N, C-alpha and C positions, 0 to 999 in steps of 0.2 A: 523582605519578600513582598512582591506585589500583592495587593488586596485581592485582585481578580486574576483568574486565568483567562488570558485574552486569545481568542481563536479567530483566525482569518479563514473564511470559507469562500472559495472560488466556485461560483454557481454553474459553470459549465456551459454546454451547448444550449442556447436559448430556445431552440425548437424541440428539445427533448425534455425529459422529466427532471433535469438538474435543478432548475429554479424552484419547482414545486416541492421536491423532496428536501431541498436545502431549507426552505422556509418552514415547512411542517416539522422537520426534525429539530431545527433551531428553536422553535417555539416550545416544543415538548421538552427540549433539553434544558433551557434556561428555567423553565418552570420547576424542574427537578434539581437544579444546581444553582444556588444563589451566588456561588463564587465565580461564575463564568460570564464573560462578555463575548458576544459573537459579532463580527463584522461580515456582512454579506456583500461580497464583491460582485456587482452587476448593475444593470440599468434599473433605476428606481421604479420605472413604469412596470417592471415585471412583478413588483411587490406592492404597488400603490393602492390596491384594493383591500389591503390588510392592515389592521391596527397592530403596531409592533410594540412589544414590551420594551421598557427602557434598557434592558440588557442587550438588545439587538439593534445594531446600527446598519445603515446602508452605505457602503463605500461605492459611490456612484461612478460608473463608467458607462458612457452613452453607447447605445446600439448604433450601428451604421444603418440598419434598416429594420422596420417593425417586423418581429418574427411571427410566423404562423406555425402553430403547434403541429409537429410531425413532418414539417417540410423544411428541408435543409436549404440554406441560403448562403452562397459563397460570399456575399457582401458582408456577412457577419463573422467571417473567419478571423479577421484581425481583431475584432472585438473579443473573441474567445481567448486568443493569445494574450491580449492586453490584460484580461482578468488574471490569468496565471502569472504574468510578469508582476503586476501590481501586488497581488496577494503574497507571492513568494518574496518579493523585495521587502515587504513589511515585516516578514519573519526574519529575513536575513539581517536587518538592521535593528531587530529587537523590539519593534512596535507590537508584535504579537508573539505569543509563545509557541504556536503551532499552526500549520497550514492543513486545511481539509479541502479536498477537491471533489467536485461533482464531475460526472463523466463528460467527455468531449467526443466528437465524431472525427476520427482520424481521416476518413475519406474526404472531408472538407478541408482539413488543415494541411494535409500532405500534398505538396505541389512540387513540380520540377525545380522551380525557383527557390522554394523554401521547404525542403524535406522535413517531415514530421514523423519520426519513428513511433513515438508514443509519449504519453504524459511523463512517465518516469524519466525517459531519456532527455526530454525537453527541460525538465527541472534540473537534471544533472548539469546540462550545458549552462543554464542560467546561474547556477551556483558554482560553476567552474570546477566541477568534480570529475576526475578522470573515470572513476568507476563508482557506481552505486549498486545497491542490491534491492530487488523487489521481494518483499515477504508478505504473505497473507496470514492474518491472525484471526483466530476464532476458537471454537471449542467443539469437542465431540460430546453431544448431550448424553446424560446418563442412560437414557432409554436405548441409545445406539451402542454405547460402549459396554454396557453391562455393569458399570460401576455405580456406586451410590451417588456420586456427583460427577459433573462434567469434567472432561480432561482438556486442558489447554492445548491448542493445536496451532503451531507456527510453522509455516512452510515457505522457505526462501528458494529462489531460483538462480541457478548458475548461468542460464541464458534466458532471455525473455521472449521478445516478439521476433522469432526467426522461423523460417520454413524448416521442417524436419531435415531436409537435405543438407542444411547448413549447420546443424547443431553440433555434430561430432567435431567438425573443424574449428568450432568456436570455443571448445573446451580445452584450454591450455593450462600449463602448470601455473603461470604467473596469475592469470585471471582467476583461476579457481582458488589459489592460495589467498589472494587478496579478498575474495568473497568471504572466506572463512574468517579472515582478520576483521573485516567490516562487521560481520555478524557478531563476533565475540565482543567487539568494542561497543556496539549499540545495545546488545543484550545486557551488558554490564551497566553502561552509563544511562540508558533510557528505560530499560525494563527492570533494572535493579536486581539482576540475577548475578550473583558474585562469581560463580563458576559454571557457566552455561555448558550443558552437554549437547553436542550437535551430532545428529545421525546423518550420514551422507549416503545417498543412493548411488547405485551403479548406473551406467548409461544403457547397457545392453540387457536383454532378458537374462534373468538369473545372475545379474551382475557379471556377465561375461562367461560364466561357467568355466572359470580357470583358463580363460583364453580361447575356448572353443567357439564362443559366440561373439567374439570381439576382443580387441587388445587395449581399448581405452582405459579399462580398470587397472591393468598392470602397468601401462606406460605413463598414465597421468594421474588417475584418481588415487590409487594407493600411495604413490610417492608424495602427493599433496597431503594426504592424511598423516603420513609419518612425519613430514616436515612440520605440519601444524602442531602435532604432539610435542615435538622438540621445542616449539615456541610457547608451550604451555596452554595451547588450545585443546580442549577436550572434544576432539573429533573422532568419530567411530564409523566403521564401515569398510568398504562399500556394501550396502545391503540391497538385495533385490527389491525393487519398488513394489512388486506385487505382494510381498509378504511383510513389508515394513509398516504399511498403513493400517494397523489394527491396534486396538486399545492396549493390550498387554505389552506390546513392544514400545509404543509411543509413550507410555506412562514413564518410561525410563529416561526420556530425553526432553530437553527444553525447546528444541527446534529441529527441523529437518531441512537439509539442503538437497533439493532435487535438481536433476541435470537440465531439464527443459520444461517448458510451460505446462503442457497437458499432463506430463508425468506427475507433477506436484499438485496442479490445480484441479484436476478431475476428482481425485479422492477428497481434496479439501472442500470443494463445493458440494459434493455429495453430503458431507457431514455438517457443513456450516454455511449454507448458501445465503440465507437471509441475514445472518449475523456476521458475515465475513468482512474483514477490513484489510485493505491494502496499505502496507507501510513501506516507505522508501528509507532504507538504511544507507548511511554514508553521506547524507546531506549535512550541511552546517546547522540545520534546524529540523524540527519534527514535522513529518508530513504523513497524513493518513488519507485514505480515500475509500469510497464504496467499492464493492467487488462486482458491480454490474455496469451495463452500458447505458446509452441514452434512451433506449426503449421508445423510439419514435412512434411506434404503433399505438401506444397508449397515452402519449403526451397530451396534457390538457384535458383529460377525461376524468380526473379525480380517482384514477385506479392505481396510481403509482404507490409502491410500498416504500416507506421512508425508514424502515427499520435498519437497513445497512448504513444509511447516513447517520442515524442516531448512534449506532455502534461505532462509526468512525469518529464522531464527536466525543463519545465516551472514552475511547482509547487515546485520542489526542489529549484530553484532559488528564488522564491517568499518567501518560508519559511525561507531560509537562510538569505535573506535580512531583513525579519521581525525580526529574532533572533538577527542579527548583530545590527540592529537599537535599539532594546530593551536593548541589553547588553550595547551599547554605552550610552544610556540615563540614565542607572542605575549607571554609574560610575562617 
């Protein structure tokens, strides 16, 4: 087994808070974990004023244009994409054990010539994966759950960055079934959960109320759950989303599969905003990310909160160690 857990950190949009939270979190993280090495992918001038500990290296990729905090620059769009490509490539070939990504600005990267749906979808294309799953990981603190200790909270999405008008049409049997398969595989192989229990939400209010408020539950979601059970996947539901997200019910499950972005992420971020971590399931390597955006309005002012990036590094290390231990035990 490697002496160090090697983490690749793509530092994101240079005009946003990505570089500063990446550096601050990396410094705090290596101070707490002697077994970690972190490579910051970005232009070295973004970090040149700071003395770096030996556990942190700069994987230099030059900017196309000097950045101004809070001001987007189309000239640096290709720079941002280069960071993601280089960092993800290093994980795909085994140079690093996991990828951690700082936020990017979709409005700069998405052009008619080169559409950019989102970070998750771009990484899936680079890794040549037909389907990946976006899952947010955090916890419900004891003060909120009423329990003596925090409850793990993992929320995956059946659809990601789609207008609400397109969500129902995007939920098909094959894609939903594959989502459960990917969740099962990664919860076992990377989270070390031998028999993960997955709660599935309905799409409609009251999970369709027996067809009175929509047919998607009967026509797609319930058949998928039954098929998953026949394959040995412990999937349950569909549950109404408005009654699923409370401590007593979530305590019985290892993860939740929500049907669309805000259905799952609104309650997640209420419970775990500053500590939430975005994980991409189904890639050939581990990828975690912060659960916030570029925060252009506070970039360069020393106000950025780096706790989500620290949490993303922490989860990446934990998943990498779990995978390394499982790989070692199987040989």
